[in-house]
Steps between C-alpha positions, in 0.01 A plus 500: 500500500782744570644489144165613358485789748859588413429503127182698557695770686766509231231520234321790666808709575661442160174555316450839665859601432484397137160662451625832637822477298308435178265793560795724583673404176178556307496860624841556343357464147424836348247359255149476643405194296804299606466607861134395519564178307768394747275583795216293353727204422654507848161512672364221282808283551496535875125445527511188284776348716359605837388150600818311412625305800726232349862565609644408160253725321586782740869456422435518128274805543770666710769444237263612222416816696871576543562459128197710408597778739847515346337510157269788597790696649706449186210602277433815703863604456492428127170679454627804688795515261327423170126540560273756347494839668158596363215482750177330405148643537442361849822649637435840343144512636630412849728805486196725468584633154 
């Protein structure tokens, strides 16, 4: 019984950390569409895996989350260097123009 409690605690703490890290990285995208897309995908991914309790599945989800977070960080850096600087309609209307 204690291993399941241990994995549950690891799952909850890591899930919250990864969720916050993904949302923080999503904020770094200047493009509204990319930012909102990443937020939606993160929320959907975490909600769809909320009931996973198998230790092996948790390990694979943990390693996948690490890889995906590195990917999002890398893409935010690349997009900040080479992305479009033109704002879309939603961003312009949020500025009050």
